[in-house]
NURO-928334 format. One line per 4 residues: number of its first residue (from 1); their letters; for each residue x, y, z of C-alpha. Coordinates in Angstrom, 1 decimal, decimal comma. Layout:
REM residues N
NUM	a	X:Y:Z | ...
This chain:
REM residues 641
1	msgl	-79,4:35,9:-113,3 | -80,5:36,8:-110,1 | -78,9:39,4:-107,7 | -79,1:42,7:-106,2
5	ttqe	-80,7:45,6:-108,7 | -81,0:48,6:-106,6 | -78,7:51,2:-104,9 | -80,3:50,8:-101,9
9	svae	-80,1:46,8:-101,4 | -76,6:47,4:-102,6 | -75,7:49,7:-99,9 | -77,1:47,7:-97,5
13	lrhe	-75,0:44,7:-98,7 | -71,9:47,3:-98,2 | -72,9:48,3:-94,9 | -72,9:44,4:-93,6
17	lrtp	-69,9:43,5:-94,9 | -68,0:46,8:-93,6 | -69,6:46,7:-90,0 | -67,7:43,4:-88,7
21	lnli	-64,7:45,3:-90,0 | -65,3:48,1:-87,6 | -64,7:46,2:-84,8 | -61,5:44,0:-86,1
25	igyc	-60,0:47,0:-87,4 | -60,9:49,4:-84,1 | -60,0:46,9:-81,5 | -56,8:45,6:-83,2
29	emlv	-55,4:49,4:-83,6 | -56,3:49,5:-79,6 | -54,5:46,5:-78,8 | -51,5:47,4:-81,0
33	edat	-51,1:50,7:-79,1 | -51,0:49,0:-75,9 | -48,6:45,7:-76,9 | -45,3:45,6:-75,2
37	daar	-44,3:42,0:-76,3 | -42,8:41,6:-79,6 | -44,6:38,9:-80,7 | -47,8:39,4:-79,4
41	rgal	-47,3:42,8:-81,7 | -46,2:41,4:-85,0 | -49,7:39,0:-84,8 | -51,6:42,4:-84,1
45	ertl	-50,2:43,7:-86,8 | -50,7:40,9:-89,0 | -54,6:41,0:-87,8 | -54,6:44,4:-88,3
49	aagr	-53,0:44,2:-92,3 | -55,3:41,7:-92,9 | -58,6:43,8:-91,8 | -57,4:46,4:-93,9
53	dlld	-56,6:44,1:-97,1 | -60,5:43,2:-96,3 | -61,9:46,7:-96,1 | -59,8:47,5:-99,4
57	rins	-60,9:44,5:-101,2 | -65,1:45,5:-100,1 | -64,7:48,6:-100,9 | -63,5:47,8:-104,5
61	avpp	-66,0:45,5:-105,1 | -68,7:47,0:-103,7 | -67,9:50,9:-104,2 | -70,4:53,6:-102,7
65	srge	-71,8:54,5:-106,7 | -72,4:50,9:-107,2 | -76,0:50,4:-108,3 | -76,7:46,5:-108,8
69	ites	-74,3:43,1:-108,4 | -75,3:39,5:-109,1 | -74,9:36,5:-107,3 | -71,8:35,5:-109,1
73	efat	-70,2:38,5:-108,5 | -71,1:38,5:-104,8 | -69,7:34,7:-104,7 | -66,5:36,0:-106,2
77	lrea	-66,2:38,5:-103,6 | -66,8:36,0:-100,8 | -64,1:34,0:-102,3 | -61,7:36,9:-102,4
81	lrep	-62,6:37,5:-98,7 | -61,2:34,2:-97,6 | -57,7:34,7:-97,7 | -57,3:37,6:-95,6
85	qeri	-60,0:36,3:-93,2 | -58,2:33,6:-92,9 | -54,8:35,1:-92,1 | -56,7:37,1:-89,2
89	vvat	-58,0:33,6:-87,9 | -54,5:32,2:-87,5 | -53,1:35,3:-86,1 | -55,6:35,5:-83,7
93	gell	-55,2:31,9:-82,7 | -51,5:32,3:-82,2 | -52,5:35,4:-79,7 | -54,9:33,0:-77,9
97	sslt	-52,5:30,3:-77,4 | -49,8:32,7:-76,2 | -52,1:33,1:-72,9 | -51,0:30,9:-70,2
101	sadp	-53,0:30,2:-66,6 | -49,9:31,7:-65,1 | -50,7:34,7:-66,9 | -53,8:35,8:-67,8
105	dpqf	-55,2:38,7:-69,3 | -59,2:38,3:-69,2 | -59,6:41,7:-71,2 | -57,2:41,1:-73,8
109	erdv	-58,7:37,6:-74,5 | -61,8:39,0:-74,7 | -60,9:41,8:-77,2 | -58,9:38,9:-79,7
113	rrir	-62,1:36,8:-79,2 | -63,9:39,5:-80,9 | -61,6:40,1:-83,1 | -61,8:36,3:-84,3
117	ssae	-65,6:36,4:-84,3 | -66,2:39,4:-86,4 | -63,5:37,8:-88,7 | -65,9:34,9:-89,1
121	rllm	-69,0:36,5:-89,0 | -67,9:38,6:-92,1 | -68,2:35,3:-94,6 | -71,7:34,7:-93,2
125	velp	-73,2:37,6:-94,9 | -75,3:36,8:-97,4 | -77,4:39,4:-100,0 | -80,1:41,2:-97,9
129	hhve	-83,0:39,4:-99,9 | -81,8:36,0:-99,0 | -81,3:36,4:-95,2 | -81,9:39,5:-92,5
133	rarl	-79,2:41,4:-91,5 | -76,5:39,2:-89,3 | -76,5:41,2:-85,8 | -73,4:41,1:-84,0
137	tntg	-74,2:40,5:-80,6 | -72,6:39,0:-77,5 | -73,0:35,3:-76,9 | -72,3:33,1:-74,0
141	dhpa	-69,0:32,5:-75,2 | -68,1:36,2:-75,4 | -69,1:37,7:-72,3 | -70,4:41,2:-72,4
145	vett	-68,4:44,3:-72,7 | -66,9:45,5:-69,3 | -67,1:49,2:-68,6 | -63,6:50,6:-68,9
149	ppas	-62,8:53,0:-66,2 | -62,8:56,7:-67,9 | -59,1:57,8:-68,3 | -57,6:61,0:-66,7
153	pvlg	-59,4:64,4:-68,0 | -57,5:65,9:-70,6 | -57,8:69,3:-72,2 | -60,6:69,1:-74,2
157	aari	-62,1:66,3:-72,9 | -65,8:66,0:-73,3 | -69,2:64,2:-72,2 | -70,1:62,1:-75,1
161	lvvd	-73,3:59,9:-75,6 | -72,6:57,0:-77,8 | -75,9:55,5:-79,6 | -75,5:52,0:-81,5
165	dled	-77,8:48,7:-81,3 | -75,1:46,9:-81,6 | -73,1:46,2:-78,4 | -69,7:45,7:-79,8
169	nrav	-69,9:48,8:-82,0 | -70,8:50,7:-78,6 | -67,7:49,2:-76,9 | -64,9:49,4:-79,3
173	lerr	-66,1:53,2:-79,7 | -66,3:53,7:-76,3 | -63,2:52,3:-75,7 | -61,5:54,4:-78,5
177	lrrq	-62,9:57,6:-76,6 | -62,2:57,0:-72,9 | -58,7:56,7:-74,3 | -58,8:60,1:-75,8
181	ghdv	-59,7:61,4:-72,1 | -63,8:61,7:-72,6 | -66,4:60,7:-70,4 | -68,6:58,4:-72,4
185	vcaa	-72,1:57,5:-71,8 | -73,8:54,4:-74,1 | -77,3:54,0:-75,3 | -78,3:50,8:-77,2
189	ggha	-81,2:52,3:-79,7 | -83,3:56,0:-80,7 | -85,5:55,7:-77,7 | -83,1:55,0:-75,0
193	aldm	-80,7:57,7:-76,4 | -84,1:60,6:-76,6 | -84,7:59,9:-72,7 | -80,7:60,4:-71,7
197	lard	-80,7:63,5:-73,5 | -83,9:64,5:-71,9 | -82,0:63,9:-68,4 | -78,7:64,6:-68,7
201	kfdl	-76,2:67,1:-70,3 | -74,0:66,1:-73,4 | -71,5:68,0:-75,0 | -71,4:65,6:-78,3
205	vlld	-73,7:62,7:-79,5 | -72,2:59,9:-82,0 | -75,4:58,6:-83,5 | -75,5:55,0:-85,4
209	vmmp	-77,8:55,9:-88,8 | -79,0:52,0:-89,0 | -81,0:51,2:-85,9 | -84,2:49,0:-85,8
213	dldg	-86,3:50,6:-82,9 | -85,7:54,3:-83,9 | -83,1:55,2:-86,6 | -80,3:57,9:-86,3
217	lavl	-82,1:60,0:-88,9 | -85,4:60,3:-86,7 | -83,4:60,5:-83,3 | -81,0:63,4:-84,8
221	ermk	-84,3:65,1:-86,3 | -86,3:65,1:-83,1 | -82,8:66,5:-81,1 | -83,0:69,4:-83,8
225	agas	-86,4:70,4:-83,0 | -86,0:70,0:-79,3 | -84,2:71,5:-76,4 | -81,1:69,5:-77,5
229	rdip	-80,8:71,3:-80,7 | -77,3:72,8:-80,1 | -75,6:69,6:-79,0 | -73,4:68,7:-82,1
233	vimi	-74,1:65,2:-83,8 | -71,7:63,1:-85,6 | -73,7:60,2:-87,8 | -71,8:57,0:-87,9
237	sald	-72,4:54,2:-90,3 | -71,0:51,7:-92,5 | -72,7:53,7:-95,4 | -70,5:56,0:-96,9
241	dvas	-71,8:57,1:-100,0 | -72,4:60,7:-100,6 | -76,2:60,4:-100,6 | -76,2:58,9:-96,9
245	vvkc	-74,1:61,4:-95,7 | -76,3:64,6:-97,7 | -79,0:63,2:-96,2 | -77,4:63,4:-92,5
249	idrg	-76,1:66,7:-92,9 | -79,5:67,9:-94,6 | -81,1:67,0:-91,3 | -78,4:69,0:-89,1
253	aedh	-75,4:66,7:-88,1 | -72,1:68,5:-87,9 | -70,4:65,6:-89,5 | -70,8:62,1:-90,8
257	lskp	-68,0:59,3:-89,7 | -67,7:55,8:-91,6 | -67,0:52,2:-90,2 | -64,5:51,5:-89,8
261	fdpv	-63,0:54,4:-87,9 | -59,5:55,9:-88,5 | -58,6:57,1:-85,0 | -56,8:59,9:-86,2
265	llra	-59,7:61,0:-88,2 | -61,8:60,6:-85,4 | -59,8:62,8:-83,0 | -60,1:65,7:-85,4
269	riga	-63,6:65,2:-86,4 | -64,3:65,2:-82,6 | -62,3:67,9:-81,9 | -63,7:70,3:-84,6
273	clek	-67,3:69,8:-83,2 | -66,3:70,1:-79,7 | -64,6:73,3:-80,8 | -67,9:74,3:-83,0
277	krlr	-70,1:73,8:-79,4 | -67,8:75,6:-77,4 | -68,0:78,7:-79,8 | -71,9:78,0:-80,1
281	dtel	-71,7:77,8:-76,1 | -69,7:81,1:-75,5 | -71,9:82,9:-78,4 | -75,0:81,4:-76,3
285	eylr	-73,9:82,9:-73,0 | -72,9:86,3:-74,8 | -76,5:86,8:-76,0 | -77,7:85,5:-72,5
289	qvaq	-75,7:88,1:-71,1 | -76,8:90,9:-73,4 | -80,4:90,0:-72,6 | -79,7:90,4:-68,8
293	vida	-78,6:93,8:-69,7 | -81,6:94,5:-71,5 | -83,8:93,0:-68,6 | -81,6:95,0:-66,5
297	atav	-82,5:98,1:-68,2 | -86,4:97,4:-68,2 | -85,9:97,2:-64,6 | -84,4:100,3:-64,1
301	eagr	-87,1:102,1:-66,1 | -89,5:100,1:-64,2 | -88,2:101,1:-60,7 | -87,1:97,5:-59,8
305	yesg	-83,2:97,5:-60,7 | -81,7:95,8:-57,7 | -77,8:96,9:-57,1 | -75,4:94,0:-58,2
309	tlah	-78,1:92,0:-60,7 | -74,9:92,5:-63,3 | -72,2:91,4:-61,0 | -71,7:88,1:-63,2
313	varr	-71,6:89,9:-66,6 | -69,7:92,5:-64,8 | -66,7:90,3:-64,6 | -66,5:89,9:-67,8
317	sdel	-62,9:91,3:-69,1 | -64,6:92,8:-72,9 | -66,8:95,2:-73,9 | -70,1:93,6:-72,5
321	grla	-68,4:93,6:-69,0 | -67,5:97,2:-69,3 | -70,9:97,9:-70,3 | -72,4:95,9:-67,4
325	rvfd	-70,0:97,7:-65,2 | -71,0:101,2:-66,2 | -74,5:100,8:-66,4 | -74,8:99,2:-62,8
329	gman	-73,2:102,4:-61,8 | -75,4:104,7:-63,9 | -78,3:102,6:-62,6 | -77,3:103,3:-59,1
333	qvra	-77,0:106,9:-59,6 | -80,5:106,7:-61,2 | -81,9:105,3:-58,0 | -80,3:107,4:-55,4
337	rear	-81,4:110,6:-57,7 | -85,2:108,9:-57,9 | -84,5:108,9:-53,8 | -83,6:112,2:-53,8
341	lreq	-86,4:113,6:-55,8 | -88,7:111,2:-53,7 | -87,6:113,2:-51,0 | -88,1:116,5:-52,6
345	veal	-91,5:115,8:-53,5 | -92,5:114,4:-50,1 | -91,0:117,9:-48,3 | -93,4:120,0:-51,4
349	krei	-96,3:118,0:-50,1 | -96,0:118,7:-46,6 | -95,7:122,4:-47,9 | -98,7:122,0:-49,8
353	gvar	-100,6:120,3:-46,9 | -99,7:123,2:-44,3 | -100,7:125,8:-47,1 | -104,3:124,3:-47,5
357	dtpr	-104,6:124,0:-43,9 | -103,2:127,5:-43,7 | -106,8:130,3:-43,8 | -105,8:132,9:-46,1
361	etar	-107,5:136,1:-47,3 | -109,5:135,9:-50,2 | -108,7:139,0:-52,6 | -111,4:141,3:-53,5
365	repp	-112,2:140,6:-57,2 | -115,0:141,9:-59,7 | -118,2:140,0:-59,5 | -117,8:136,9:-62,0
369	vlaa	-118,9:137,1:-65,9 | -120,6:133,8:-65,6 | -122,6:132,9:-62,8 | -122,5:129,1:-61,4
373	gelf	-125,1:127,0:-63,1 | -125,3:128,9:-66,3 | -124,5:127,4:-69,4 | -122,0:128,8:-71,8
377	anrf	-122,0:128,0:-75,3 | -124,6:125,8:-75,3 | -121,9:123,1:-74,1 | -119,9:124,2:-70,7
381	eive	-122,0:124,5:-67,4 | -120,5:126,8:-65,1 | -119,6:125,3:-62,1 | -117,5:127,9:-60,3
385	eiga	-115,0:130,8:-60,6 | -111,5:129,4:-60,1 | -109,3:132,4:-61,2 | -108,6:135,5:-62,8
389	ggmg	-105,2:137,3:-64,6 | -104,0:139,1:-67,2 | -105,8:136,7:-69,8 | -109,2:136,8:-68,5
393	mvyr	-111,2:134,7:-66,1 | -111,1:130,8:-65,5 | -114,1:128,6:-64,4 | -114,6:125,3:-63,7
397	aldr	-117,2:123,8:-66,1 | -119,3:120,7:-66,9 | -118,5:120,0:-70,6 | -121,8:118,5:-71,5
401	elge	-121,3:116,8:-74,9 | -118,0:114,5:-72,9 | -119,2:114,5:-69,4 | -116,1:115,8:-68,2
405	qval	-114,8:118,8:-66,3 | -112,8:121,2:-67,9 | -110,9:124,4:-67,0 | -113,2:127,3:-69,2
409	kilr	-110,9:130,4:-69,5 | -112,8:133,6:-71,0 | -109,9:135,6:-72,9 | -109,9:139,3:-72,8
413	selv	-111,1:141,2:-75,7 | -107,7:142,5:-76,0 | -105,7:139,7:-76,8 | -107,9:138,7:-79,9
417	sdaa	-108,9:142,1:-81,2 | -108,6:141,0:-84,9 | -108,5:138,0:-87,1 | -104,7:137,9:-87,4
421	sver	-104,4:137,3:-83,4 | -107,2:135,1:-83,3 | -105,3:132,7:-86,3 | -102,2:133,4:-84,3
425	fkre	-103,7:132,0:-81,0 | -105,1:129,0:-83,0 | -101,8:128,2:-84,5 | -100,1:128,2:-81,2
429	irla	-102,7:125,9:-79,8 | -102,4:123,5:-82,6 | -98,4:123,5:-81,7 | -99,0:123,7:-77,7
433	rhis	-101,9:120,3:-78,3 | -98,7:118,2:-79,6 | -97,0:118,5:-75,8 | -97,2:114,9:-74,4
437	skhv	-96,0:115,5:-70,5 | -97,3:115,1:-67,4 | -96,4:118,0:-66,1 | -98,4:120,1:-68,8
441	vrty	-102,0:121,1:-68,5 | -103,3:120,2:-71,7 | -104,9:122,8:-73,9 | -108,0:121,2:-75,9
445	digd	-109,3:124,1:-78,1 | -110,4:127,7:-78,8 | -114,0:129,4:-79,8 | -116,0:131,9:-79,5
449	rdgv	-119,5:132,9:-78,4 | -121,0:136,1:-79,9 | -117,6:137,4:-80,6 | -116,4:136,3:-76,6
453	yflt	-113,0:133,9:-77,5 | -112,5:131,3:-74,7 | -110,1:128,4:-74,4 | -111,1:125,0:-73,2
457	meyv	-108,0:123,3:-71,0 | -107,6:120,2:-68,7 | -109,1:120,8:-65,2 | -106,4:120,1:-62,5
461	hgit	-107,8:120,4:-58,9 | -104,8:122,2:-56,8 | -103,2:125,4:-56,0 | -100,6:127,4:-57,7
465	vrel	-97,0:128,0:-56,6 | -98,0:131,7:-56,1 | -100,5:130,6:-53,5 | -98,3:128,4:-51,7
469	lhtr	-95,7:131,2:-51,4 | -98,3:133,7:-50,4 | -99,0:131,1:-47,6 | -95,6:129,8:-46,8
473	grlg	-93,4:132,9:-47,5 | -90,8:131,0:-48,9 | -89,8:127,2:-49,6 | -86,9:124,9:-48,7
477	vept	-84,6:123,8:-51,0 | -85,9:120,5:-51,2 | -89,5:121,6:-52,0 | -88,0:124,2:-54,5
481	laia	-85,8:121,4:-56,3 | -89,0:119,2:-56,6 | -90,6:122,3:-58,5 | -87,4:123,0:-60,2
485	cqla	-87,3:119,6:-62,0 | -90,6:119,3:-62,8 | -90,9:122,3:-64,5 | -87,4:121,7:-66,5
489	ysla	-89,1:118,1:-67,6 | -92,3:120,5:-68,6 | -90,0:122,8:-70,7 | -88,1:120,2:-72,3
493	aahe	-91,5:118,6:-73,5 | -92,7:122,0:-75,0 | -89,2:123,0:-76,4 | -88,9:119,7:-78,4
497	qgvv	-92,1:120,4:-80,4 | -90,8:124,0:-80,8 | -93,6:125,8:-78,5 | -92,0:128,6:-76,2
501	hrdi	-94,3:129,5:-72,9 | -92,7:133,2:-73,0 | -94,8:133,7:-69,4 | -93,2:131,4:-66,7
505	kpen	-94,6:132,7:-63,6 | -95,7:131,1:-60,0 | -99,3:132,0:-61,0 | -99,3:129,5:-64,0
509	llld	-97,6:126,8:-61,9 | -100,2:124,6:-60,7 | -99,6:121,6:-58,0 | -101,8:119,1:-57,2
513	aagv	-102,1:117,2:-53,7 | -99,6:114,4:-54,7 | -96,8:116,8:-55,5 | -97,1:116,7:-59,4
517	lkvm	-96,4:120,0:-60,9 | -98,3:121,1:-64,2 | -97,9:124,3:-66,3 | -100,5:125,9:-67,4
521	dfgv	-101,2:128,3:-71,0 | -98,1:126,9:-73,2 | -99,3:128,4:-76,8 | -101,5:131,1:-75,3
525	arps	-99,5:133,3:-73,0 | -98,4:135,4:-76,0 | -99,9:138,9:-75,9 | -101,2:139,9:-79,2
529	ggas	-101,1:143,2:-80,9 | -98,3:145,2:-83,0 | -96,4:146,8:-80,4 | -94,2:145,2:-78,1
533	glte	-92,0:146,0:-75,2 | -93,7:148,1:-72,4 | -96,8:148,3:-74,0 | -97,1:144,5:-74,6
537	vgll	-95,7:143,9:-71,0 | -98,3:146,1:-69,4 | -101,2:143,6:-71,0 | -99,7:141,0:-68,5
541	vgtp	-100,0:141,9:-65,1 | -96,5:141,0:-63,1 | -94,9:139,8:-66,2 | -92,1:141,9:-66,2
545	ayma	-90,3:140,4:-63,1 | -90,1:137,2:-64,8 | -89,4:138,3:-68,5 | -85,8:137,7:-69,8
549	peql	-83,9:140,9:-70,8 | -84,2:140,1:-74,7 | -88,0:139,7:-74,2 | -88,0:143,2:-72,4
553	fged	-86,2:144,9:-75,4 | -88,7:143,8:-77,7 | -85,9:141,4:-79,7 | -86,0:137,8:-81,5
557	fdqr	-86,2:135,2:-78,0 | -86,1:131,5:-78,1 | -86,5:129,0:-75,5 | -83,9:130,2:-73,1
561	adly	-86,2:133,0:-72,0 | -88,5:130,2:-70,4 | -85,3:129,1:-68,6 | -84,7:132,8:-67,4
565	aagv	-88,5:133,0:-66,1 | -87,7:129,6:-64,4 | -84,6:131,0:-62,6 | -86,6:133,8:-61,2
569	vlfe	-89,3:131,2:-60,0 | -86,4:129,4:-58,2 | -84,9:132,6:-56,9 | -88,5:133,2:-55,3
573	cltg	-89,2:130,0:-54,0 | -85,7:129,5:-52,3 | -85,3:133,5:-50,7 | -89,3:134,6:-51,0
577	rlpf	-88,3:137,5:-53,0 | -87,6:138,3:-56,6 | -84,0:139,1:-57,5 | -85,0:142,3:-59,0
581	eans	-87,5:144,6:-56,6 | -88,5:148,1:-57,7 | -91,6:150,7:-56,9 | -92,7:150,9:-60,5
585	pval	-92,7:148,8:-63,5 | -89,8:151,2:-65,4 | -87,5:150,8:-62,5 | -88,0:147,3:-62,3
589	iakv	-87,3:147,1:-66,0 | -84,5:149,2:-65,6 | -82,9:146,9:-62,9 | -83,4:143,8:-64,9
593	lrdp	-81,8:145,1:-67,9 | -78,9:146,6:-65,9 | -78,0:145,1:-62,4 | -76,7:141,6:-61,6
597	apsp	-78,8:139,1:-59,7 | -77,8:138,5:-56,2 | -76,7:135,2:-55,1 | -79,6:133,3:-53,3
601	ssld	-77,0:131,7:-50,9 | -76,0:135,5:-50,6 | -79,4:136,0:-48,8 | -79,6:132,6:-47,0
605	aaip	-76,1:130,7:-46,0 | -78,5:127,6:-45,6 | -79,1:127,5:-49,7 | -76,3:125,0:-51,3
609	agvs	-73,7:127,2:-53,3 | -74,7:124,5:-56,3 | -78,3:125,1:-56,1 | -77,4:128,9:-55,9
613	dvvl	-75,1:128,6:-59,0 | -77,6:127,1:-61,4 | -80,1:129,8:-60,6 | -77,4:132,6:-61,3
617	rlla	-76,8:130,8:-64,5 | -80,3:130,6:-65,5 | -80,4:134,7:-64,7 | -77,7:135,2:-67,1
621	kdpa	-78,4:138,5:-69,0 | -76,8:137,0:-71,9 | -78,7:134,0:-73,3 | -75,6:132,6:-74,4
625	hrta	-74,5:132,1:-70,7 | -77,3:130,5:-69,7 | -77,8:126,7:-69,1 | -78,4:125,6:-73,4
629	saad	-81,8:123,6:-72,9 | -84,3:122,6:-70,7 | -83,0:119,1:-70,8 | -79,8:120,1:-69,3
633	larl	-81,4:121,9:-66,6 | -83,2:118,8:-65,5 | -79,8:116,5:-66,0 | -78,1:119,8:-63,8
637	ltql	-81,0:119,6:-61,6 | -81,1:115,7:-60,9 | -77,1:115,7:-60,2 | -77,8:118,0:-57,2
641	g	-77,7:116,6:-53,6
């Protein structure tokens, strides 16, 4: 007994039998919708009923689960199909006969002939191993489908690509979709579909599974691996077994529709896929605009942000739109602050340039301990002496091991009088080395040669703020704010690492030719010794004028002592004098502890009130009344216009 003995071959037979019914039922449903003549409607409804009867008989005889069918069983099925098929032939004959030369309807005639031809071809289907698949193509008797003008757009209308190698199948689906208001484009094969997808934009693809040039599954895989991965795909096939459906879904299809289509189900599934795409498009657009905000943040950091860059995002009414509006405002404020800072630094550079060009007397000092050309500690070749102060002598030297210039500071013996003080120096230097800021002179190491302790530090070619003030007398508001902002940044970096400078003063603030400020002596400014207060102060010449009251009292103090000292420096830069002056250290300390600081603006009306208020706040006697942190100070300064 011969026949089909594999599930795949039976599925192919089911496909061949159901495919003509896709055209019969599809065209009948549309013609019934349009029918206004009662006789014509009756004939169409009989044709549609016969088509559905054929579908039921095929589904009953060849269900998706069936794995084999014999020739005798197939012959029985064909006989069962003859009666409903004959009903279709008779009914379509009536419809064609109703047409007259006085009232021709070419489109209606073509559709009826397609229904009749599909019914006749149904009984031509053979077992797959006897004949090849019957191709439902247009012949000379049945001209190709004319393009139907698109219906008026409706809510939810989409641009849909229909891919099927059978022209009649494409035509019936195109007609149905255009009735729903969609813009439809057709492709006659897989390669043509991929070319169209590469050139044009579509909202949805209806893709036939079985095509000779490139089957639907292969097209689907290429779509999901390329630029069209986000376009939803509904697979269409006369095969409706579970395995075929699962295979399509596994490869990325959103849905599967079996031929012949139920128009209500077709509309619902297309609507669901389009809604899913709309939500996905909304999500992608949201993510794209989030990326724009991130790019804008990067641009701000690099100094390349242009105002209005986020205008499109800012028009959104949701939280992202609000973020874009806030961000744009903040970015513009940052740009304005940066512009002000550049102006301030330019003003400072001009002051530095004038100071460099101004001859000034050189204070008489003791001869240097180390002479130029001398090799210290078998490593550092002395180039020149560059300074002297309460902590010792400072030289520019060449580090022969690294081949780099360094600042070499020879510490006074009083500062390292015992092992405990040396260990404290080392501990604080280790802390200071963790400070990462371009506004801090890096301290490298501490060492000793024959009991002489020394520090090595980053060498910076420039002048100190003390030298600048000595030459210029006082500075304008813009140069002072340039110094203040950079000093605040350096203190914030140090305080974040738990390091308090303890000796902020103009002598410890270096300025290079570009106006960049660097603070010296982080981690080493605290004097050693068991005593505190005046004895300790006495070791640092000139320091009492910059010490906070709690520091002078010998009490515990924190980072706010550095902020007080910064306030004294700014007061001096603005006015050319100290907030407290006296003829002796004791009288000076008494004023620092007792008297309120004068307002800088009371000494010079050209100083803005906002700048004056910031300085007075830093000079508060009570640390709790000062600016809380260096970071807060930096924010206050950048807000000053």
